[in-house]
N, CA, C, O and the ligand as a Tripos MOL2 file, in Angstrom:
@<TRIPOS>MOLECULE
protein
  297   295    75     0     0
PROTEIN
NO_CHARGES

@<TRIPOS>ATOM
      1 N           0.8290   -1.1820    0.0020 N.3       1 MET1
      2 CA         -0.0140   -0.0120    0.0080 C.3       1 MET1
      3 C           0.8520    1.2480    0.0170 C.2       1 MET1
      4 O           1.9970    1.2090    0.4680 O.2       1 MET1
      5 N           0.3200    2.3510   -0.4740 N.am      2 LYS2
      6 CA          1.0600    3.5970   -0.4960 C.3       2 LYS2
      7 C           0.9500    4.2610    0.8720 C.2       2 LYS2
      8 O          -0.1110    4.2860    1.4970 O.2       2 LYS2
      9 N           2.0920    4.8010    1.3160 N.am      3 CYS3
     10 CA          2.1130    5.5130    2.6230 C.3       3 CYS3
     11 C           1.1460    6.6660    2.6280 C.2       3 CYS3
     12 O           1.1620    7.4660    1.6930 O.2       3 CYS3
     13 N           0.3140    6.7920    3.6200 N.am      4 VAL4
     14 CA         -0.7160    7.8440    3.6050 C.3       4 VAL4
     15 C          -0.1330    9.1220    4.2750 C.2       4 VAL4
     16 O          -0.7670   10.1760    4.2350 O.2       4 VAL4
     17 N           1.0440    9.0290    4.8750 N.am      5 ILE5
     18 CA          1.6480   10.1860    5.5070 C.3       5 ILE5
     19 C           2.3920   11.0500    4.4640 C.2       5 ILE5
     20 O           2.1380   12.2500    4.3610 O.2       5 ILE5
     21 N           3.2980   10.4420    3.7030 N.am      6 CYS6
     22 CA          4.0870   11.2130    2.7900 C.3       6 CYS6
     23 C           3.6620   10.9680    1.3470 C.2       6 CYS6
     24 O           4.0310   11.7250    0.4490 O.2       6 CYS6
     25 N           2.8760    9.8970    1.1230 N.am      7 THR7
     26 CA          2.3510    9.5460   -0.2030 C.3       7 THR7
     27 C           3.4270    9.3810   -1.2640 C.2       7 THR7
     28 O           3.1360    9.4610   -2.4570 O.2       7 THR7
     29 N           4.6800    9.1500   -0.8400 N.am      8 LEU8
     30 CA          5.7590    9.0470   -1.7850 C.3       8 LEU8
     31 C           6.1010    7.6150   -2.1790 C.2       8 LEU8
     32 O           6.5160    7.3380   -3.3040 O.2       8 LEU8
     33 N           5.9080    6.6930   -1.1930 N.am      9 SER9
     34 CA          6.4580    5.3600   -1.3770 C.3       9 SER9
     35 C           5.4300    4.2770   -1.0470 C.2       9 SER9
     36 O           4.4690    4.5140   -0.3160 O.2       9 SER9
     37 N           5.6470    3.1210   -1.5860 N.am     10 GLU10
     38 CA          4.9200    1.9300   -1.1960 C.3      10 GLU10
     39 C           5.5720    1.3840    0.0870 C.2      10 GLU10
     40 O           6.7980    1.3470    0.1890 O.2      10 GLU10
     41 N           4.7750    0.9730    1.0360 N.am     11 THR11
     42 CA          5.3020    0.4070    2.2770 C.3      11 THR11
     43 C           5.8790   -0.9900    1.9910 C.2      11 THR11
     44 O           5.4550   -1.6950    1.0740 O.2      11 THR11
     45 N           6.8530   -1.3460    2.8120 N.am     12 VAL12
     46 CA          7.4680   -2.6720    2.6490 C.3      12 VAL12
     47 C           7.4080   -3.3700    4.0400 C.2      12 VAL12
     48 O           7.2500   -2.7480    5.0910 O.2      12 VAL12
     49 N           7.5510   -4.7320    3.9460 N.am     13 ASP13
     50 CA          7.5430   -5.4430    5.2140 C.3      13 ASP13
     51 C           8.7980   -5.1040    6.0290 C.2      13 ASP13
     52 O           9.9070   -5.0290    5.4990 O.2      13 ASP13
     53 N           8.5840   -4.9010    7.3320 N.am     14 GLY14
     54 CA          9.7210   -4.5760    8.1920 C.3      14 GLY14
     55 C           9.3400   -4.7270    9.6340 C.2      14 GLY14
     56 O           8.2980   -5.2990    9.9560 O.2      14 GLY14
     57 N          10.1840   -4.2140   10.5130 N.am     15 LEU15
     58 CA          9.9450   -4.3220   11.9160 C.3      15 LEU15
     59 C           9.9570   -2.8790   12.4970 C.2      15 LEU15
     60 O          10.6400   -1.9840   12.0000 O.2      15 LEU15
     61 N           9.1820   -2.7170   13.5440 N.am     16 THR16
     62 CA          9.1110   -1.3950   14.1250 C.3      16 THR16
     63 C           9.0260   -1.5560   15.7060 C.2      16 THR16
     64 O           8.8780   -2.6590   16.2320 O.2      16 THR16
     65 N           9.1240   -0.4650   16.3620 N.am     17 SER17
     66 CA          8.9610   -0.4220   17.8150 C.3      17 SER17
     67 C           7.7080    0.3450   18.1660 C.2      17 SER17
     68 O           7.4460    1.4240   17.6350 O.2      17 SER17
     69 N           6.9330   -0.2380   19.0790 N.am     18 ILE18
     70 CA          5.6880    0.4490   19.5010 C.3      18 ILE18
     71 C           5.8330    0.8280   20.9790 C.2      18 ILE18
     72 O           6.3150    0.0410   21.7940 O.2      18 ILE18
     73 N           5.4250    1.9910   21.2860 N.am     19 THR19
     74 CA          5.4580    2.4810   22.7180 C.3      19 THR19
     75 C           4.0440    2.7210   23.2350 C.2      19 THR19
     76 O           3.2420    3.4240   22.6190 O.2      19 THR19
     77 N           3.7750    2.1300   24.3560 N.am     20 PHE20
     78 CA          2.5000    2.3710   25.0580 C.3      20 PHE20
     79 C           2.7730    3.2780   26.2610 C.2      20 PHE20
     80 O           3.6860    3.0170   27.0440 O.2      20 PHE20
     81 N           2.0000    4.3140   26.3990 N.am     21 GLU21
     82 CA          2.1320    5.1580   27.5850 C.3      21 GLU21
     83 C           0.7390    5.4060   28.1600 C.2      21 GLU21
     84 O          -0.1820    5.8260   27.4600 O.2      21 GLU21
     85 N           0.6180    5.1300   29.4660 N.am     22 ARG22
     86 CA         -0.6720    5.3960   30.1090 C.3      22 ARG22
     87 C          -0.3500    5.7970   31.5230 C.2      22 ARG22
     88 O           0.0040    4.9470   32.3400 O.2      22 ARG22
     89 N          -0.4660    7.0860   31.8350 N.am     23 GLY23
     90 CA         -0.0820    7.5250   33.1450 C.3      23 GLY23
     91 C           1.4160    7.3060   33.3880 C.2      23 GLY23
     92 O           2.2680    7.7390   32.6130 O.2      23 GLY23
     93 N           1.6990    6.6090   34.5080 N.am     24 GLU24
     94 CA          3.0450    6.2970   34.8600 C.3      24 GLU24
     95 C           3.6150    5.1230   33.9860 C.2      24 GLU24
     96 O           4.8270    4.9580   33.8530 O.2      24 GLU24
     97 N           2.7090    4.3510   33.4230 N.am     25 PHE25
     98 CA          3.1200    3.1280   32.7540 C.3      25 PHE25
     99 C           3.6830    3.3960   31.3970 C.2      25 PHE25
    100 O           3.1100    4.1510   30.6120 O.2      25 PHE25
    101 N           4.8080    2.7800   31.1120 N.am     26 ARG26
    102 CA          5.4170    2.9800   29.8310 C.3      26 ARG26
    103 C           6.0180    1.6390   29.3800 C.2      26 ARG26
    104 O           6.8200    1.0470   30.1030 O.2      26 ARG26
    105 N           5.6360    1.1610   28.1970 N.am     27 LEU27
    106 CA          6.1070   -0.0950   27.6960 C.3      27 LEU27
    107 C           6.5350    0.1000   26.2480 C.2      27 LEU27
    108 O           5.8090    0.6750   25.4370 O.2      27 LEU27
    109 N           7.7450   -0.3970   25.9400 N.am     28 VAL28
    110 CA          8.2270   -0.4070   24.5600 C.3      28 VAL28
    111 C           8.2530   -1.8430   24.1010 C.2      28 VAL28
    112 O           8.7870   -2.7100   24.7920 O.2      28 VAL28
    113 N           7.6760   -2.1070   22.9260 N.am     29 ILE29
    114 CA          7.7230   -3.4610   22.3520 C.3      29 ILE29
    115 C           8.5130   -3.3680   21.0620 C.2      29 ILE29
    116 O           8.1230   -2.6530   20.1390 O.2      29 ILE29
    117 N           9.6290   -4.0920   20.9950 N.am     30 ASN30
    118 CA         10.4840   -4.0600   19.8440 C.3      30 ASN30
    119 C          10.2130   -5.2190   18.8990 C.2      30 ASN30
    120 O           9.5860   -6.2120   19.2670 O.2      30 ASN30
    121 N          10.6960   -5.0710   17.6820 N.am     31 ASN31
    122 CA         10.6200   -6.1250   16.6490 C.3      31 ASN31
    123 C           9.1530   -6.5110   16.3630 C.2      31 ASN31
    124 O           8.8040   -7.6850   16.2330 O.2      31 ASN31
    125 N           8.3180   -5.4680   16.2740 N.am     32 VAL32
    126 CA          6.9420   -5.7210   15.8690 C.3      32 VAL32
    127 C           6.8490   -5.7350   14.3470 C.2      32 VAL32
    128 O           7.2900   -4.7960   13.6850 O.2      32 VAL32
    129 N           6.2640   -6.8190   13.7860 N.am     33 PRO33
    130 CA          6.1510   -6.8900   12.3440 C.3      33 PRO33
    131 C           5.1680   -5.8160   11.8460 C.2      33 PRO33
    132 O           4.0710   -5.6860   12.3900 O.2      33 PRO33
    133 N           5.5460   -5.0630   10.8380 N.am     34 ALA34
    134 CA          4.7090   -3.9720   10.3450 C.3      34 ALA34
    135 C           5.0500   -3.6900    8.8630 C.2      34 ALA34
    136 O           6.0340   -4.1860    8.3140 O.2      34 ALA34
    137 N           4.2150   -2.9000    8.2790 N.am     35 ARG35
    138 CA          4.5440   -2.3500    6.9400 C.3      35 ARG35
    139 C           5.1820   -1.0050    7.2540 C.2      35 ARG35
    140 O           4.6300   -0.1830    7.9850 O.2      35 ARG35
    141 N           6.3960   -0.8020    6.6600 N.am     36 VAL36
    142 CA          7.1420    0.4160    6.9810 C.3      36 VAL36
    143 C           7.3920    1.2220    5.6970 C.2      36 VAL36
    144 O           7.7400    0.6680    4.6540 O.2      36 VAL36
    145 N           7.2080    2.5140    5.8010 N.am     37 CYS37
    146 CA          7.4690    3.4080    4.6350 C.3      37 CYS37
    147 C           8.9670    3.6650    4.5550 C.2      37 CYS37
    148 O           9.5440    4.1340    5.5350 O.2      37 CYS37
    149 N           9.6110    3.3870    3.4520 N.am     38 PRO38
    150 CA         11.0500    3.6490    3.3020 C.3      38 PRO38
    151 C          11.3870    5.1200    3.1840 C.2      38 PRO38
    152 O          12.5350    5.5150    3.3880 O.2      38 PRO38
    153 N          10.3970    5.9340    2.8580 N.am     39 SER39
    154 CA         10.6960    7.3610    2.7230 C.3      39 SER39
    155 C          10.5970    8.1310    4.0480 C.2      39 SER39
    156 O          11.4960    8.9040    4.3800 O.2      39 SER39
    157 N           9.5440    7.9320    4.7840 N.am     40 CYS40
    158 CA          9.3670    8.7550    5.9930 C.3      40 CYS40
    159 C           9.4440    7.9400    7.2590 C.2      40 CYS40
    160 O           9.4750    8.4960    8.3570 O.2      40 CYS40
    161 N           9.4770    6.6090    7.1210 N.am     41 GLY41
    162 CA          9.6660    5.7590    8.3250 C.3      41 GLY41
    163 C           8.3850    5.4530    9.0950 C.2      41 GLY41
    164 O           8.4140    4.7790   10.1240 O.2      41 GLY41
    165 N           7.2560    5.9580    8.5810 N.am     42 GLU42
    166 CA          5.9650    5.6940    9.1950 C.3      42 GLU42
    167 C           5.7020    4.1710    9.1120 C.2      42 GLU42
    168 O           5.9840    3.5390    8.0940 O.2      42 GLU42
    169 N           5.1340    3.5760   10.2500 N.am     43 SER43
    170 CA          4.8960    2.1620   10.2730 C.3      43 SER43
    171 C           3.4270    1.8720   10.4570 C.2      43 SER43
    172 O           2.7210    2.5860   11.1700 O.2      43 SER43
    173 N           2.9770    0.8290    9.8140 N.am     44 TYR44
    174 CA          1.5520    0.4480    9.8300 C.3      44 TYR44
    175 C           1.4460   -0.9830   10.4170 C.2      44 TYR44
    176 O           1.9530   -1.9410    9.8340 O.2      44 TYR44
    177 N           0.7880   -1.0990   11.5590 N.am     45 VAL45
    178 CA          0.6840   -2.3910   12.2090 C.3      45 VAL45
    179 C          -0.7140   -2.9750   11.9130 C.2      45 VAL45
    180 O          -1.7340   -2.2970   12.0320 O.2      45 VAL45
    181 N          -0.7110   -4.2460   11.5270 N.am     46 GLY46
    182 CA         -1.9870   -4.9220   11.2040 C.3      46 GLY46
    183 C          -2.8690   -5.0920   12.4630 C.2      46 GLY46
    184 O          -2.4090   -4.9750   13.5990 O.2      46 GLY46
    185 N          -4.1400   -5.3710   12.2020 N.am     47 GLU47
    186 CA         -5.1290   -5.4620   13.2790 C.3      47 GLU47
    187 C          -4.8050   -6.5480   14.2420 C.2      47 GLU47
    188 O          -4.8930   -6.3490   15.4540 O.2      47 GLU47
    189 N          -4.4180   -7.7380   13.7240 N.am     48 ASP48
    190 CA         -4.1450   -8.8700   14.6520 C.3      48 ASP48
    191 C          -2.8950   -8.5810   15.5040 C.2      48 ASP48
    192 O          -2.8320   -8.9210   16.6860 O.2      48 ASP48
    193 N          -1.9410   -7.9650   14.8840 N.am     49 VAL49
    194 CA         -0.7210   -7.5930   15.6160 C.3      49 VAL49
    195 C          -1.0330   -6.5530   16.7040 C.2      49 VAL49
    196 O          -0.5370   -6.6420   17.8270 O.2      49 VAL49
    197 N          -1.8500   -5.5890   16.3510 N.am     50 ALA50
    198 CA         -2.2360   -4.5700   17.3100 C.3      50 ALA50
    199 C          -2.9490   -5.1270   18.4910 C.2      50 ALA50
    200 O          -2.7220   -4.6830   19.6160 O.2      50 ALA50
    201 N          -3.8410   -6.1240   18.2680 N.am     51 LEU51
    202 CA         -4.5620   -6.7700   19.3420 C.3      51 LEU51
    203 C          -3.5650   -7.4840   20.2710 C.2      51 LEU51
    204 O          -3.6650   -7.3890   21.4940 O.2      51 LEU51
    205 N          -2.6260   -8.1820   19.6840 N.am     52 ARG52
    206 CA         -1.5900   -8.8850   20.4470 C.3      52 ARG52
    207 C          -0.7980   -7.8760   21.2770 C.2      52 ARG52
    208 O          -0.4780   -8.1540   22.4330 O.2      52 ARG52
    209 N          -0.4810   -6.7310   20.7230 N.am     53 LEU53
    210 CA          0.2990   -5.7230   21.4430 C.3      53 LEU53
    211 C          -0.4820   -5.2060   22.6620 C.2      53 LEU53
    212 O           0.0850   -5.0070   23.7360 O.2      53 LEU53
    213 N          -1.7740   -4.9960   22.4790 N.am     54 LEU54
    214 CA         -2.6310   -4.5670   23.5850 C.3      54 LEU54
    215 C          -2.6340   -5.5930   24.6510 C.2      54 LEU54
    216 O          -2.4860   -5.2640   25.8270 O.2      54 LEU54
    217 N          -2.8030   -6.8670   24.2760 N.am     55 ASN55
    218 CA         -2.7340   -7.9600   25.2360 C.3      55 ASN55
    219 C          -1.4310   -7.9730   26.0360 C.2      55 ASN55
    220 O          -1.4300   -8.0550   27.2640 O.2      55 ASN55
    221 N          -0.3460   -7.8900   25.3140 N.am     56 ASP56
    222 CA          0.9940   -7.8770   25.9860 C.3      56 ASP56
    223 C           1.1120   -6.7030   26.9360 C.2      56 ASP56
    224 O           1.6600   -6.8360   28.0300 O.2      56 ASP56
    225 N           0.5890   -5.5310   26.5160 N.am     57 ALA57
    226 CA          0.6700   -4.3880   27.3880 C.3      57 ALA57
    227 C          -0.1710   -4.5700   28.6650 C.2      57 ALA57
    228 O           0.2330   -4.1870   29.7620 O.2      57 ALA57
    229 N          -1.3040   -5.1430   28.4820 N.am     58 GLU58
    230 CA         -2.1630   -5.4510   29.6410 C.3      58 GLU58
    231 C          -1.4730   -6.4110   30.6110 C.2      58 GLU58
    232 O          -1.5100   -6.2180   31.8260 O.2      58 GLU58
    233 N          -0.8380   -7.4580   30.0480 N.am     59 ASN59
    234 CA         -0.1270   -8.4370   30.8860 C.3      59 ASN59
    235 C           0.9690   -7.8070   31.7220 C.2      59 ASN59
    236 O           1.0630   -8.0510   32.9250 O.2      59 ASN59
    237 N           1.8210   -6.9740   31.0640 N.am     60 VAL60
    238 CA          2.8830   -6.3480   31.7260 C.3      60 VAL60
    239 C           2.3440   -5.3840   32.7680 C.2      60 VAL60
    240 O           2.8320   -5.3360   33.8970 O.2      60 VAL60
    241 N           1.3440   -4.6250   32.3830 N.am     61 SER61
    242 CA          0.7420   -3.6160   33.2680 C.3      61 SER61
    243 C           0.1860   -4.2800   34.5480 C.2      61 SER61
    244 O           0.3290   -3.7630   35.6560 O.2      61 SER61
    245 N          -0.4570   -5.4590   34.3400 N.am     62 SER62
    246 CA         -1.1340   -6.1340   35.4770 C.3      62 SER62
    247 C          -0.1220   -6.7010   36.4220 C.2      62 SER62
    248 O          -0.4580   -7.0110   37.5650 O.2      62 SER62
    249 N           1.1450   -6.8550   35.9770 N.am     63 GLN63
    250 CA          2.1930   -7.3620   36.8910 C.3      63 GLN63
    251 C           2.7670   -6.2380   37.7690 C.2      63 GLN63
    252 O           3.6620   -6.4710   38.5820 O.2      63 GLN63
    253 N           2.2440   -5.0260   37.5950 N.am     64 GLY64
    254 CA          2.6650   -3.9280   38.4490 C.3      64 GLY64
    255 C           3.9650   -3.2960   37.9270 C.2      64 GLY64
    256 O           4.6000   -2.5230   38.6440 O.2      64 GLY64
    257 N           4.3540   -3.6060   36.7250 N.am     65 VAL65
    258 CA          5.5190   -3.0390   36.1240 C.3      65 VAL65
    259 C           5.2210   -1.5930   35.6750 C.2      65 VAL65
    260 O           4.1740   -1.3270   35.0850 O.2      65 VAL65
    261 N           6.1350   -0.6810   35.9560 N.am     66 ILE66
    262 CA          5.9230    0.7060   35.5580 C.3      66 ILE66
    263 C           6.5220    0.9890   34.2050 C.2      66 ILE66
    264 O           5.9320    1.6970   33.3890 O.2      66 ILE66
    265 N           7.7200    0.4230   33.9600 N.am     67 GLU67
    266 CA          8.3950    0.6850   32.7110 C.3      67 GLU67
    267 C           9.1310   -0.5840   32.2820 C.2      67 GLU67
    268 O           9.7940   -1.2330   33.0910 O.2      67 GLU67
    269 N           9.0060   -0.9230   31.0150 N.am     68 ASP68
    270 CA          9.6730   -2.1260   30.5500 C.3      68 ASP68
    271 C           9.8620   -2.0600   29.0420 C.2      68 ASP68
    272 O           9.1630   -1.3330   28.3350 O.2      68 ASP68
    273 N          10.8530   -2.8610   28.5610 N.am     69 ILE69
    274 CA         11.0360   -2.9990   27.1360 C.3      69 ILE69
    275 C          11.0410   -4.5040   26.8450 C.2      69 ILE69
    276 O          11.8100   -5.2780   27.4150 O.2      69 ILE69
    277 N          10.1440   -4.8750   25.9280 N.am     70 ILE70
    278 CA         10.0650   -6.3050   25.6410 C.3      70 ILE70
    279 C          10.1630   -6.5570   24.1170 C.2      70 ILE70
    280 O          10.0640   -5.6260   23.3180 O.2      70 ILE70
    281 N          10.3550   -7.7980   23.7460 N.am     71 GLU71
    282 CA         10.3580   -8.1630   22.3550 C.3      71 GLU71
    283 C           8.9740   -8.7070   22.0120 C.2      71 GLU71
    284 O           8.3430   -9.3820   22.8250 O.2      71 GLU71
    285 N           8.5070   -8.4050   20.7990 N.am     72 TYR72
    286 CA          7.2440   -8.8980   20.3530 C.3      72 TYR72
    287 C           7.2850  -10.4490   20.2520 C.2      72 TYR72
    288 O           8.2610  -11.0300   19.7780 O.2      72 TYR72
    289 N           6.2290  -11.0690   20.6970 N.am     73 GLY73
    290 CA          6.1340  -12.5410   20.5400 C.3      73 GLY73
    291 C           6.8020  -13.3250   21.6730 C.2      73 GLY73
    292 O           6.9370  -14.5460   21.5940 O.2      73 GLY73
    293 N           7.2100  -12.6300   22.7040 N.am     74 GLN74
    294 CA          7.8360  -13.3660   23.8350 C.3      74 GLN74
    295 C           6.9470  -13.3780   25.0490 C.2      74 GLN74
    296 O           7.3140  -13.9470   26.0770 O.2      74 GLN74
    297 ZN          5.8580    7.7220    4.1060 Zn       75 ZN75
@<TRIPOS>BOND
     1     1     2 1
     2     2     3 1
     3     3     4 2
     4     3     5 am
     5     5     6 1
     6     6     7 1
     7     7     8 2
     8     7     9 am
     9     9    10 1
    10    10    11 1
    11    11    12 2
    12    11    13 am
    13    13    14 1
    14    14    15 1
    15    15    16 2
    16    15    17 am
    17    17    18 1
    18    18    19 1
    19    19    20 2
    20    19    21 am
    21    21    22 1
    22    22    23 1
    23    23    24 2
    24    23    25 am
    25    25    26 1
    26    26    27 1
    27    27    28 2
    28    27    29 am
    29    29    30 1
    30    30    31 1
    31    31    32 2
    32    31    33 am
    33    33    34 1
    34    34    35 1
    35    35    36 2
    36    35    37 am
    37    37    38 1
    38    38    39 1
    39    39    40 2
    40    39    41 am
    41    41    42 1
    42    42    43 1
    43    43    44 2
    44    43    45 am
    45    45    46 1
    46    46    47 1
    47    47    48 2
    48    47    49 am
    49    49    50 1
    50    50    51 1
    51    51    52 2
    52    51    53 am
    53    53    54 1
    54    54    55 1
    55    55    56 2
    56    55    57 am
    57    57    58 1
    58    58    59 1
    59    59    60 2
    60    59    61 am
    61    61    62 1
    62    62    63 1
    63    63    64 2
    64    63    65 am
    65    65    66 1
    66    66    67 1
    67    67    68 2
    68    67    69 am
    69    69    70 1
    70    70    71 1
    71    71    72 2
    72    71    73 am
    73    73    74 1
    74    74    75 1
    75    75    76 2
    76    75    77 am
    77    77    78 1
    78    78    79 1
    79    79    80 2
    80    79    81 am
    81    81    82 1
    82    82    83 1
    83    83    84 2
    84    83    85 am
    85    85    86 1
    86    86    87 1
    87    87    88 2
    88    87    89 am
    89    89    90 1
    90    90    91 1
    91    91    92 2
    92    91    93 am
    93    93    94 1
    94    94    95 1
    95    95    96 2
    96    95    97 am
    97    97    98 1
    98    98    99 1
    99    99   100 2
   100    99   101 am
   101   101   102 1
   102   102   103 1
   103   103   104 2
   104   103   105 am
   105   105   106 1
   106   106   107 1
   107   107   108 2
   108   107   109 am
   109   109   110 1
   110   110   111 1
   111   111   112 2
   112   111   113 am
   113   113   114 1
   114   114   115 1
   115   115   116 2
   116   115   117 am
   117   117   118 1
   118   118   119 1
   119   119   120 2
   120   119   121 am
   121   121   122 1
   122   122   123 1
   123   123   124 2
   124   123   125 am
   125   125   126 1
   126   126   127 1
   127   127   128 2
   128   127   129 am
   129   129   130 1
   130   130   131 1
   131   131   132 2
   132   131   133 am
   133   133   134 1
   134   134   135 1
   135   135   136 2
   136   135   137 am
   137   137   138 1
   138   138   139 1
   139   139   140 2
   140   139   141 am
   141   141   142 1
   142   142   143 1
   143   143   144 2
   144   143   145 am
   145   145   146 1
   146   146   147 1
   147   147   148 2
   148   147   149 am
   149   149   150 1
   150   150   151 1
   151   151   152 2
   152   151   153 am
   153   153   154 1
   154   154   155 1
   155   155   156 2
   156   155   157 am
   157   157   158 1
   158   158   159 1
   159   159   160 2
   160   159   161 am
   161   161   162 1
   162   162   163 1
   163   163   164 2
   164   163   165 am
   165   165   166 1
   166   166   167 1
   167   167   168 2
   168   167   169 am
   169   169   170 1
   170   170   171 1
   171   171   172 2
   172   171   173 am
   173   173   174 1
   174   174   175 1
   175   175   176 2
   176   175   177 am
   177   177   178 1
   178   178   179 1
   179   179   180 2
   180   179   181 am
   181   181   182 1
   182   182   183 1
   183   183   184 2
   184   183   185 am
   185   185   186 1
   186   186   187 1
   187   187   188 2
   188   187   189 am
   189   189   190 1
   190   190   191 1
   191   191   192 2
   192   191   193 am
   193   193   194 1
   194   194   195 1
   195   195   196 2
   196   195   197 am
   197   197   198 1
   198   198   199 1
   199   199   200 2
   200   199   201 am
   201   201   202 1
   202   202   203 1
   203   203   204 2
   204   203   205 am
   205   205   206 1
   206   206   207 1
   207   207   208 2
   208   207   209 am
   209   209   210 1
   210   210   211 1
   211   211   212 2
   212   211   213 am
   213   213   214 1
   214   214   215 1
   215   215   216 2
   216   215   217 am
   217   217   218 1
   218   218   219 1
   219   219   220 2
   220   219   221 am
   221   221   222 1
   222   222   223 1
   223   223   224 2
   224   223   225 am
   225   225   226 1
   226   226   227 1
   227   227   228 2
   228   227   229 am
   229   229   230 1
   230   230   231 1
   231   231   232 2
   232   231   233 am
   233   233   234 1
   234   234   235 1
   235   235   236 2
   236   235   237 am
   237   237   238 1
   238   238   239 1
   239   239   240 2
   240   239   241 am
   241   241   242 1
   242   242   243 1
   243   243   244 2
   244   243   245 am
   245   245   246 1
   246   246   247 1
   247   247   248 2
   248   247   249 am
   249   249   250 1
   250   250   251 1
   251   251   252 2
   252   251   253 am
   253   253   254 1
   254   254   255 1
   255   255   256 2
   256   255   257 am
   257   257   258 1
   258   258   259 1
   259   259   260 2
   260   259   261 am
   261   261   262 1
   262   262   263 1
   263   263   264 2
   264   263   265 am
   265   265   266 1
   266   266   267 1
   267   267   268 2
   268   267   269 am
   269   269   270 1
   270   270   271 1
   271   271   272 2
   272   271   273 am
   273   273   274 1
   274   274   275 1
   275   275   276 2
   276   275   277 am
   277   277   278 1
   278   278   279 1
   279   279   280 2
   280   279   281 am
   281   281   282 1
   282   282   283 1
   283   283   284 2
   284   283   285 am
   285   285   286 1
   286   286   287 1
   287   287   288 2
   288   287   289 am
   289   289   290 1
   290   290   291 1
   291   291   292 2
   292   291   293 am
   293   293   294 1
   294   294   295 1
   295   295   296 2
@<TRIPOS>SUBSTRUCTURE
     1 MET1         2 RESIDUE 1 A MET
     2 LYS2         6 RESIDUE 1 A LYS
     3 CYS3        10 RESIDUE 1 A CYS
     4 VAL4        14 RESIDUE 1 A VAL
     5 ILE5        18 RESIDUE 1 A ILE
     6 CYS6        22 RESIDUE 1 A CYS
     7 THR7        26 RESIDUE 1 A THR
     8 LEU8        30 RESIDUE 1 A LEU
     9 SER9        34 RESIDUE 1 A SER
    10 GLU10       38 RESIDUE 1 A GLU
    11 THR11       42 RESIDUE 1 A THR
    12 VAL12       46 RESIDUE 1 A VAL
    13 ASP13       50 RESIDUE 1 A ASP
    14 GLY14       54 RESIDUE 1 A GLY
    15 LEU15       58 RESIDUE 1 A LEU
    16 THR16       62 RESIDUE 1 A THR
    17 SER17       66 RESIDUE 1 A SER
    18 ILE18       70 RESIDUE 1 A ILE
    19 THR19       74 RESIDUE 1 A THR
    20 PHE20       78 RESIDUE 1 A PHE
    21 GLU21       82 RESIDUE 1 A GLU
    22 ARG22       86 RESIDUE 1 A ARG
    23 GLY23       90 RESIDUE 1 A GLY
    24 GLU24       94 RESIDUE 1 A GLU
    25 PHE25       98 RESIDUE 1 A PHE
    26 ARG26      102 RESIDUE 1 A ARG
    27 LEU27      106 RESIDUE 1 A LEU
    28 VAL28      110 RESIDUE 1 A VAL
    29 ILE29      114 RESIDUE 1 A ILE
    30 ASN30      118 RESIDUE 1 A ASN
    31 ASN31      122 RESIDUE 1 A ASN
    32 VAL32      126 RESIDUE 1 A VAL
    33 PRO33      130 RESIDUE 1 A PRO
    34 ALA34      134 RESIDUE 1 A ALA
    35 ARG35      138 RESIDUE 1 A ARG
    36 VAL36      142 RESIDUE 1 A VAL
    37 CYS37      146 RESIDUE 1 A CYS
    38 PRO38      150 RESIDUE 1 A PRO
    39 SER39      154 RESIDUE 1 A SER
    40 CYS40      158 RESIDUE 1 A CYS
    41 GLY41      162 RESIDUE 1 A GLY
    42 GLU42      166 RESIDUE 1 A GLU
    43 SER43      170 RESIDUE 1 A SER
    44 TYR44      174 RESIDUE 1 A TYR
    45 VAL45      178 RESIDUE 1 A VAL
    46 GLY46      182 RESIDUE 1 A GLY
    47 GLU47      186 RESIDUE 1 A GLU
    48 ASP48      190 RESIDUE 1 A ASP
    49 VAL49      194 RESIDUE 1 A VAL
    50 ALA50      198 RESIDUE 1 A ALA
    51 LEU51      202 RESIDUE 1 A LEU
    52 ARG52      206 RESIDUE 1 A ARG
    53 LEU53      210 RESIDUE 1 A LEU
    54 LEU54      214 RESIDUE 1 A LEU
    55 ASN55      218 RESIDUE 1 A ASN
    56 ASP56      222 RESIDUE 1 A ASP
    57 ALA57      226 RESIDUE 1 A ALA
    58 GLU58      230 RESIDUE 1 A GLU
    59 ASN59      234 RESIDUE 1 A ASN
    60 VAL60      238 RESIDUE 1 A VAL
    61 SER61      242 RESIDUE 1 A SER
    62 SER62      246 RESIDUE 1 A SER
    63 GLN63      250 RESIDUE 1 A GLN
    64 GLY64      254 RESIDUE 1 A GLY
    65 VAL65      258 RESIDUE 1 A VAL
    66 ILE66      262 RESIDUE 1 A ILE
    67 GLU67      266 RESIDUE 1 A GLU
    68 ASP68      270 RESIDUE 1 A ASP
    69 ILE69      274 RESIDUE 1 A ILE
    70 ILE70      278 RESIDUE 1 A ILE
    71 GLU71      282 RESIDUE 1 A GLU
    72 TYR72      286 RESIDUE 1 A TYR
    73 GLY73      290 RESIDUE 1 A GLY
    74 GLN74      294 RESIDUE 1 A GLN
    75 ZN75       297 GROUP 0 **** ****
């Protein structure tokens, strides 16, 4: 698909990092599969991946962790 941010390039398969922030809670998830724009770096995460990220964030948050960095799929 064409990047909707810069409209210059077709997105390609790649990996990105997603950051969740909610109040004090901050979680970075690395190596998330996404479509990435080679021109501006914007990343597009699919719906199933996004759901998984939300689940992971809930799990980490429910353990009382304030800040963490994890790998996707672990
Ligand atoms: Zn772009």
